[in-house]
C-alpha positions as a Markdown table, in Angstrom:
| # | Residue | x | y | z |
|---|---|---|---|---|
| 1 | Unk | -160.1 | 112.1 | -88.0 |
| 2 | Unk | -157.2 | 111.7 | -86.4 |
| 3 | Unk | -154.3 | 112.7 | -88.3 |
| 4 | Unk | -150.6 | 111.8 | -88.4 |
| 5 | Unk | -147.8 | 114.5 | -87.7 |
| 6 | Unk | -144.4 | 113.4 | -87.1 |
| 7 | Unk | -145.4 | 110.2 | -85.2 |
| 8 | Unk | -147.9 | 112.3 | -82.8 |
| 9 | Unk | -151.9 | 112.0 | -82.7 |
| 10 | Unk | -153.9 | 115.1 | -83.4 |
| 11 | Unk | -157.8 | 114.6 | -82.3 |
| 12 | Unk | -160.5 | 116.0 | -83.9 |
| 13 | Unk | -162.1 | 118.9 | -81.9 |
| 14 | Unk | -165.4 | 116.6 | -80.7 |
| 15 | Unk | -164.5 | 113.4 | -79.0 |
| 16 | Unk | -165.3 | 109.8 | -80.4 |
| 17 | Unk | -168.4 | 108.2 | -79.0 |
| 18 | Unk | -166.4 | 105.8 | -77.4 |
| 19 | Unk | -164.0 | 108.5 | -75.7 |
| 20 | Unk | -165.9 | 107.5 | -72.1 |
| 21 | Unk | -164.6 | 103.9 | -72.5 |
| 22 | Unk | -161.1 | 105.2 | -72.4 |
| 23 | Unk | -158.9 | 106.1 | -69.5 |
| 24 | Unk | -155.9 | 107.5 | -71.7 |
| 25 | Unk | -157.1 | 108.5 | -74.5 |
| 26 | Unk | -154.0 | 109.3 | -76.6 |
| 27 | Unk | -152.2 | 106.5 | -75.2 |
| 28 | Unk | -149.2 | 105.2 | -77.8 |
| 29 | Unk | -150.0 | 101.5 | -78.0 |
| 30 | Unk | -146.9 | 100.1 | -79.3 |
| 31 | Unk | -144.1 | 99.4 | -76.9 |
| 32 | Unk | -140.6 | 101.4 | -77.7 |
| 33 | Unk | -137.4 | 99.9 | -76.8 |
| 34 | Unk | -135.9 | 103.6 | -75.6 |
| 35 | Unk | -138.8 | 104.1 | -73.0 |
| 36 | Unk | -140.1 | 100.5 | -72.4 |
| 37 | Unk | -139.2 | 100.8 | -68.4 |
| 38 | Unk | -140.9 | 104.0 | -67.7 |
| 39 | Unk | -143.9 | 103.3 | -69.9 |
| 40 | Unk | -144.4 | 99.7 | -68.1 |
| 41 | Unk | -144.0 | 101.4 | -65.0 |
| 42 | Unk | -146.3 | 104.5 | -65.8 |
| 43 | Unk | -149.3 | 102.3 | -67.3 |
| 44 | Unk | -148.6 | 99.7 | -64.3 |
| 45 | Unk | -147.6 | 96.9 | -66.5 |
| 46 | Unk | -144.7 | 96.0 | -64.5 |
| 47 | Unk | -147.3 | 94.7 | -61.9 |
| 48 | Unk | -148.8 | 92.0 | -64.3 |
| 49 | Unk | -147.5 | 89.0 | -66.1 |
| 50 | Unk | -148.1 | 88.5 | -69.6 |
| 51 | Unk | -150.6 | 87.9 | -71.3 |
| 52 | Unk | -151.5 | 91.5 | -69.8 |
| 53 | Unk | -148.1 | 93.1 | -68.4 |
| 54 | Unk | -144.3 | 92.5 | -68.7 |
| 55 | Unk | -143.4 | 91.7 | -65.2 |
| 56 | Unk | -141.2 | 88.3 | -65.6 |
| 57 | Unk | -140.9 | 88.8 | -69.1 |
| 58 | Unk | -138.9 | 92.1 | -69.5 |
| 59 | Unk | -135.8 | 90.6 | -70.5 |
| 60 | Unk | -137.7 | 88.7 | -73.6 |
| 61 | Unk | -139.3 | 92.2 | -74.3 |
| 62 | Unk | -136.1 | 94.0 | -74.3 |
| 63 | Unk | -134.8 | 91.3 | -76.4 |
| 64 | Unk | -137.6 | 91.5 | -79.2 |
| 65 | Unk | -137.6 | 95.3 | -79.3 |
| 66 | Unk | -134.2 | 95.5 | -79.7 |
| 67 | Unk | -134.4 | 94.0 | -83.2 |
| 68 | Unk | -136.9 | 96.1 | -84.4 |
| 69 | Unk | -136.4 | 99.3 | -86.5 |
| 70 | Unk | -139.0 | 101.8 | -84.9 |
| 71 | Unk | -142.2 | 101.9 | -83.1 |
| 72 | Unk | -144.0 | 104.6 | -84.8 |
| 73 | Unk | -147.9 | 104.7 | -85.0 |
| 74 | Unk | -147.2 | 104.7 | -89.0 |
| 75 | Unk | -144.1 | 104.5 | -91.1 |
| 76 | Unk | -143.0 | 106.9 | -93.4 |
| 77 | Unk | -144.4 | 104.8 | -96.3 |
| 78 | Unk | -148.0 | 105.0 | -94.6 |
| 79 | Unk | -149.4 | 103.8 | -98.0 |
| 80 | Unk | -156.5 | 92.2 | -88.1 |
| 81 | Unk | -155.8 | 87.3 | -86.3 |
| 82 | Unk | -154.9 | 85.5 | -89.6 |
| 83 | Unk | -157.6 | 86.4 | -92.1 |
| 84 | Unk | -156.2 | 86.6 | -95.8 |
| 85 | Unk | -157.1 | 89.6 | -98.0 |
| 86 | Unk | -155.6 | 87.7 | -100.9 |
| 87 | Unk | -159.0 | 86.3 | -103.0 |
| 88 | Unk | -161.2 | 87.9 | -100.4 |
| 89 | Unk | -161.2 | 91.7 | -101.4 |
| 90 | Unk | -165.2 | 91.7 | -102.3 |
| 91 | Unk | -165.8 | 90.8 | -98.6 |
| 92 | Unk | -162.7 | 92.4 | -96.7 |
| 93 | Unk | -161.3 | 95.1 | -98.7 |
| 94 | Unk | -157.9 | 95.4 | -100.4 |
| 95 | Unk | -155.9 | 97.5 | -97.7 |
| 96 | Unk | -154.9 | 96.4 | -94.4 |
| 97 | Unk | -153.3 | 99.1 | -92.3 |
| 98 | Unk | -152.7 | 97.1 | -89.1 |
| 99 | Unk | -153.1 | 93.3 | -88.5 |
| 100 | Unk | -152.6 | 91.8 | -85.2 |
| 101 | Unk | -150.8 | 88.4 | -84.8 |
| 102 | Unk | -149.0 | 85.5 | -82.5 |
| 103 | Unk | -146.7 | 82.9 | -83.6 |
| 104 | Unk | -149.4 | 80.4 | -84.0 |
| 105 | Unk | -151.5 | 82.7 | -86.7 |
| 106 | Unk | -148.9 | 84.8 | -88.5 |
| 107 | Unk | -148.8 | 84.3 | -92.1 |
| 108 | Unk | -145.9 | 82.4 | -93.7 |
| 109 | Unk | -147.2 | 82.3 | -97.2 |
| 110 | Unk | -145.3 | 85.4 | -99.2 |
| 111 | Unk | -148.4 | 85.7 | -101.2 |
| 112 | Unk | -150.0 | 87.7 | -98.2 |
| 113 | Unk | -147.2 | 89.7 | -97.4 |
| 114 | Unk | -148.6 | 93.7 | -98.2 |
| 115 | Unk | -145.4 | 95.6 | -97.5 |
| 116 | Unk | -147.6 | 98.9 | -96.6 |
| 117 | Unk | -149.0 | 96.6 | -94.0 |
| 118 | Unk | -147.9 | 97.2 | -90.4 |
| 119 | Unk | -148.1 | 93.9 | -88.0 |
| 120 | Unk | -148.5 | 93.8 | -84.5 |
| 121 | Unk | -147.6 | 91.3 | -82.2 |
| 122 | Unk | -150.2 | 90.5 | -79.6 |
| 123 | Unk | -147.9 | 88.7 | -76.7 |
| 124 | Unk | -149.5 | 86.1 | -74.8 |
| 125 | Unk | -146.9 | 83.9 | -73.3 |
| 126 | Unk | -142.9 | 84.6 | -72.9 |
| 127 | Unk | -142.7 | 82.3 | -75.7 |
| 128 | Unk | -144.1 | 84.5 | -78.2 |
| 129 | Unk | -141.5 | 87.0 | -77.6 |
| 130 | Unk | -138.7 | 84.6 | -77.8 |
| 131 | Unk | -140.1 | 83.3 | -80.9 |
| 132 | Unk | -139.8 | 86.7 | -82.2 |
| 133 | Unk | -136.5 | 87.2 | -81.1 |
| 134 | Unk | -135.3 | 83.9 | -83.0 |
| 135 | Unk | -137.0 | 84.8 | -86.2 |
| 136 | Unk | -135.4 | 88.1 | -86.4 |
| 137 | Unk | -132.0 | 86.9 | -85.5 |
| 138 | Unk | -131.7 | 83.7 | -87.3 |
| 139 | Unk | -131.9 | 81.3 | -84.5 |
| 140 | Unk | -133.7 | 78.0 | -84.6 |
| 141 | Unk | -137.5 | 77.8 | -83.3 |
| 142 | Unk | -138.4 | 75.2 | -80.8 |
| 143 | Unk | -142.3 | 74.4 | -81.5 |
| 144 | Unk | -142.5 | 73.2 | -78.0 |
| 145 | Unk | -144.9 | 75.0 | -75.8 |
| 146 | Unk | -147.1 | 76.3 | -78.5 |
| 147 | Unk | -150.4 | 75.3 | -78.9 |
| 148 | Unk | -149.8 | 74.4 | -82.5 |
| 149 | Unk | -146.7 | 75.0 | -84.7 |
| 150 | Unk | -145.8 | 78.4 | -85.0 |
| 151 | Unk | -144.7 | 80.2 | -88.0 |
| 152 | Unk | -141.0 | 78.8 | -88.7 |
| 153 | Unk | -140.3 | 82.0 | -91.0 |
| 154 | Unk | -141.2 | 85.3 | -91.2 |
| 155 | Unk | -142.5 | 87.0 | -94.1 |
| 156 | Unk | -142.3 | 90.6 | -92.8 |
| 157 | Unk | -139.5 | 93.0 | -92.3 |
| 158 | Unk | -138.4 | 94.6 | -89.2 |
| 159 | Unk | -139.5 | 97.8 | -90.1 |
| 160 | Unk | -143.2 | 96.5 | -90.2 |
| 161 | Unk | -143.2 | 94.9 | -87.2 |
| 162 | Unk | -144.7 | 96.5 | -83.9 |
| 163 | Unk | -145.2 | 94.7 | -80.2 |
| 164 | Unk | -148.7 | 95.8 | -78.5 |
| 165 | Unk | -148.2 | 97.1 | -75.1 |
| 166 | Unk | -150.4 | 94.5 | -73.0 |
| 167 | Unk | -151.9 | 97.8 | -71.6 |
| 168 | Unk | -154.6 | 97.2 | -74.5 |
| 169 | Unk | -155.0 | 93.7 | -73.8 |
| 170 | Unk | -155.5 | 94.2 | -70.3 |
| 171 | Unk | -158.0 | 96.8 | -70.7 |
| 172 | Unk | -159.9 | 94.7 | -73.1 |
| 173 | Unk | -159.7 | 92.0 | -70.3 |
| 174 | Unk | -160.8 | 93.9 | -67.1 |
| 175 | Unk | -162.7 | 97.3 | -68.3 |
| 176 | Unk | -164.3 | 96.5 | -71.0 |
| 177 | Unk | -165.2 | 92.6 | -71.0 |
| 178 | Unk | -164.8 | 93.0 | -67.1 |
| 179 | Unk | -162.9 | 89.4 | -66.4 |
| 180 | Unk | -161.9 | 88.7 | -62.8 |
| 181 | Unk | -158.7 | 89.3 | -61.5 |
| 182 | Unk | -158.3 | 85.7 | -60.3 |
| 183 | Unk | -160.3 | 82.5 | -62.1 |
| 184 | Unk | -161.4 | 79.4 | -60.1 |
| 185 | Unk | -158.7 | 77.0 | -59.9 |
| 186 | Unk | -160.8 | 74.6 | -61.9 |
| 187 | Unk | -161.5 | 76.6 | -64.8 |
| 188 | Unk | -158.9 | 78.3 | -67.4 |
| 189 | Unk | -158.2 | 81.5 | -67.3 |
| 190 | Unk | -160.1 | 83.5 | -70.0 |
| 191 | Unk | -158.5 | 86.0 | -72.7 |
| 192 | Unk | -159.9 | 88.5 | -75.0 |
| 193 | Unk | -159.9 | 87.1 | -78.5 |
| 194 | Unk | -157.3 | 89.1 | -81.1 |
| 195 | Unk | -160.9 | 90.8 | -82.3 |
| 196 | Unk | -162.0 | 92.2 | -79.2 |
| 197 | Unk | -158.2 | 93.6 | -78.6 |
| 198 | Unk | -158.2 | 94.8 | -82.0 |
| 199 | Unk | -161.0 | 96.9 | -81.2 |
| 200 | Unk | -159.8 | 97.9 | -78.2 |
| 201 | Unk | -156.8 | 99.3 | -80.0 |
| 202 | Unk | -158.4 | 101.1 | -82.7 |
| 203 | Unk | -160.5 | 103.1 | -79.8 |
| 204 | Unk | -157.1 | 104.4 | -79.0 |
| 205 | Unk | -155.9 | 105.3 | -82.3 |
| 206 | Unk | -159.4 | 106.0 | -84.2 |
| 207 | Unk | -161.8 | 108.4 | -84.3 |
| 208 | Unk | -164.5 | 106.4 | -85.7 |
| 209 | Unk | -164.8 | 102.5 | -85.9 |
| 210 | Unk | -166.7 | 100.3 | -87.7 |
| 211 | Unk | -167.2 | 96.5 | -87.4 |
| 212 | Unk | -167.7 | 93.5 | -89.6 |
| 213 | Unk | -168.0 | 90.3 | -89.2 |
| 214 | Unk | -168.3 | 89.7 | -85.1 |
| 215 | Unk | -171.2 | 87.9 | -84.5 |
| 216 | Unk | -171.4 | 84.1 | -83.6 |
| 217 | Unk | -174.0 | 82.1 | -84.7 |
| 218 | Unk | -174.4 | 79.4 | -82.1 |
| 219 | Unk | -177.6 | 78.4 | -83.2 |
| 220 | Unk | -176.0 | 76.5 | -86.2 |
| 221 | Unk | -172.3 | 75.1 | -84.7 |
| 222 | Unk | -171.8 | 73.9 | -88.5 |
| 223 | Unk | -172.1 | 77.2 | -89.8 |
| 224 | Unk | -168.7 | 78.8 | -90.7 |
| 225 | Unk | -166.6 | 80.7 | -88.1 |
| 226 | Unk | -164.7 | 83.0 | -90.4 |
| 227 | Unk | -165.4 | 84.1 | -94.0 |
| 228 | Unk | -162.4 | 81.9 | -94.9 |
| 229 | Unk | -161.3 | 78.5 | -94.2 |
| 230 | Unk | -163.3 | 75.5 | -93.0 |
| 231 | Unk | -163.8 | 75.9 | -89.6 |
| 232 | Unk | -166.9 | 76.1 | -88.0 |
| 233 | Unk | -168.8 | 77.3 | -84.9 |
| 234 | Unk | -168.2 | 74.0 | -83.3 |
| 235 | Unk | -164.8 | 75.3 | -82.5 |
| 236 | Unk | -165.4 | 78.6 | -80.9 |
| 237 | Unk | -168.3 | 77.1 | -78.4 |
| 238 | Unk | -165.8 | 74.3 | -77.1 |
| 239 | Unk | -162.8 | 77.0 | -76.8 |
| 240 | Unk | -162.2 | 77.1 | -72.8 |
| 241 | Unk | -159.7 | 80.2 | -73.2 |
| 242 | Unk | -162.6 | 82.7 | -74.2 |
| 243 | Unk | -165.6 | 84.0 | -72.9 |
| 244 | Unk | -167.7 | 84.6 | -76.3 |
| 245 | Unk | -170.9 | 85.5 | -74.2 |
| 246 | Unk | -169.3 | 88.3 | -72.3 |
| 247 | Unk | -167.4 | 89.3 | -75.9 |
| 248 | Unk | -171.3 | 89.2 | -77.2 |
| 249 | Unk | -172.7 | 91.4 | -74.5 |
| 250 | Unk | -169.8 | 93.9 | -75.1 |
| 251 | Unk | -170.3 | 94.2 | -78.6 |
| 252 | Unk | -174.2 | 94.3 | -78.2 |
| 253 | Unk | -173.5 | 97.2 | -76.1 |
| 254 | Unk | -171.2 | 99.1 | -78.1 |
| 255 | Unk | -173.5 | 99.1 | -81.1 |
| 256 | Unk | -176.5 | 100.0 | -78.9 |
| 257 | Unk | -175.1 | 102.8 | -77.6 |
| 258 | Unk | -173.8 | 103.7 | -80.8 |
| 259 | Unk | -170.2 | 103.5 | -79.9 |
| 260 | Unk | -169.3 | 101.6 | -83.2 |
| 261 | Unk | -171.1 | 101.7 | -86.7 |
| 262 | Unk | -171.6 | 97.6 | -87.0 |
| 263 | Unk | -171.6 | 96.7 | -90.8 |
| 264 | Unk | -172.6 | 92.9 | -90.5 |
| 265 | Unk | -175.3 | 92.0 | -92.6 |
| 266 | Unk | -177.5 | 89.5 | -90.6 |
């Protein structure tokens, strides 16, 4: 397994099964204020706009990063979407090391806060970064421009928060899901789901990846979409911003090649 040593990653002697998918196996996934410009240039993120790069949003990235306390992979305490753990421990366990979020999905109920969880902002638009900066500086949140009302308070402390490097999302879109660089004008651009982004992140920081809950049952559109809440499969089938077919083919491929272990029960 990969182990922590002063914010560095030491790999096992044997490469993980999914190593062939990675261009930069020891890529650091979280943006840092200190080397923000150099990192963006080295990995080509300065050539893409959000959600796959920092071009045209560099100021927003810098402001948000200036309010975070660190960008380490693990915090000293070292003790994924908006899926709750509280009340669902039998299905999803009790420990969450990393949780991906965006303004419309982040928890705002203090009952869901775990001080040992590192939460990772996955920015899809400049407003996401402005939202984080406003919350960290005590500013007023303007809900306009979000697809639903974003959280108006933050239950996490600055030491828990990271910002995901857009390279991770870009790799998920272009290299794993094989999305086109340009979509037809009559078609909405597709973006990876946070689940696929989380898998891509895991490929960069883990030696083994186990999956659970990634299968969509479109034969019954009234069946549950998540293990929590009342959302049904019909919502995902109507979503214009995700290519579920591409994601299912990708998941099928990495499971058949044993790049990951599928824990989902039929």
